C-alpha angles and dihedrals in degrees: 000000000000108000091217089062100037098088092238122152121167127200129225092215135026119237111274093235092063114088105167122092095231094052093049094048097043093046093047092046093053095247101121141014125207116237098171139336106308093001121103138173114227103222119208094279092047092046090054090054091049091051091051091049088048090053093052092048093046092052093051095043091050089049091061093049100268118159115206126227136154122236128196121268090208107076128181120244092234092065092054091046090061090068096034093241096117087078100030104045105083099188096064119123103220123197140173128220126220090275093053095253113147126230139173125223102235113266089168136348110230092114094047096047092045089050091053093050096047090058089066131075105244129183129184087261090065093055138132109039132157127211127187141171141185106224144153114261129199124209128169094229114188090200101043101165144113094078113267093348092087117019141160089228118034143149120252140177111219123184123190123194127199123203143174095216138034090230091059092048091051092050092051091046089060091046091054091047089059091045089054091053089053091050094051092046091052090048091054100248126121113219140193118215103226127188117236137169120278088238116201091338103066147347088235123097116266126202130235125198106221130192111206114230135139089239094058123124097212127073119215131186108225142177116225092203104050134018097266110134134154138174107261091236092069103018097105085206136088134211109279095031122111121275108247089219105048108001095244119140111270123232136204123231139174117238148170119240108224099170144004138192126207142188109234095175109179096324093117102022093055095049095042095039098240096164137169130201111246128210092270092054096253124130116241134175114257116249111236140200129192127208120185133186129172113225095190090042090051089052090052092047091050090053091045093060103028109064145092134202091286100050145282121345101202122209107244099246095057102032114122089234132014094218139025111207113200124185115196126225122250128198089216108085095209092049091046089055091050092050091050093048094047091047093049092049092049091047092054091047097047092049089068089071110013142039107251134192107205114201099214094160125125093239138129123269090247093054093047094048093046091052092046090054092049092048091048105204111177096247133029120202117195126192114192140159089265097050095041091057085069094039087249144117134210113250115196128173113223091228092080099265118147118278118245131207105226132181108253090233090057099045096102090052090051092048097051097081092038099049093029098214 
């Protein structure tokens, strides 16, 4: 992509009303634009990151048997009344159409997915099955803040599983837990799996996937020696007390929740009559599980923990571009022509294997480097009068590793271990 045509505009300073790290970095880098409190536009760079996160999630959800669909965001009041949540769920955006019919903008999709499944004839032979989507959610958050970590409109992956037995549900729950860990690792964030209450869904323990960061909204009680971790609201322990698992002194940390998994049991299937026919011919409510992950929240969390004083340092798998190719300006017209030709040839070659942002702008070296740091692609390649004299380019990883002067003909060989493609 030519940078002059990519609709990218960085900012020297973040807006003064933004306090969170992710909001400051993403706004300065030209990734998002604020429309209202808790409502953001994902500009072309931000949309590319979202699509790459989506790809990672889709691959791992498909690997555990998930089948993708897309459910409506506009949901009739009557569906929510079946479960009693029209009156009890206080974050619903409620609207009326021209005929006076009432709807909710989807804050979650348990009612919709259960309604879909109950309209089908299901026997024990059809179970289990797993359905997921990536969809925009709407929640009337009173404390919409922290950039894209907590919004009124946000993008979420929600997976729902349907089982004939509790044993089967438990086994799949563990399988999804492992899939989540793979997703977060690929997206460059380290998570703690913290126990939490099942909330209104279940009496069983649920699990939250927490990214530790000083800017986090959640508080977790953790053990630095073993993997014991719980949300502070249900921990029953305080910092300084002994870990119930290993006896080490517990600590308290702030974190960002980027995913959670719940047991739904028959809470929705019983009320909404989503039944299956068992081996003995009797009808039974399907046993359900729910597995949520915020795409936009994960993007914000990745920015929150992967940055330096100059801007974002994107993990490779979710960076908007693999490479940022930057030709320098020369006062000598003939040399300038050579730099442009060499850069264009390299650009065409690299595009066969990588995604490349090519800075074709007539801008100073300082401006180009500053923008490259804010954008945060994993590798920067610079062609200048100095490097071209040796038929070379400067290759520098964004993570702070030392720059190398590499022969242009050998650049792909040099990139392979860095980009890992």
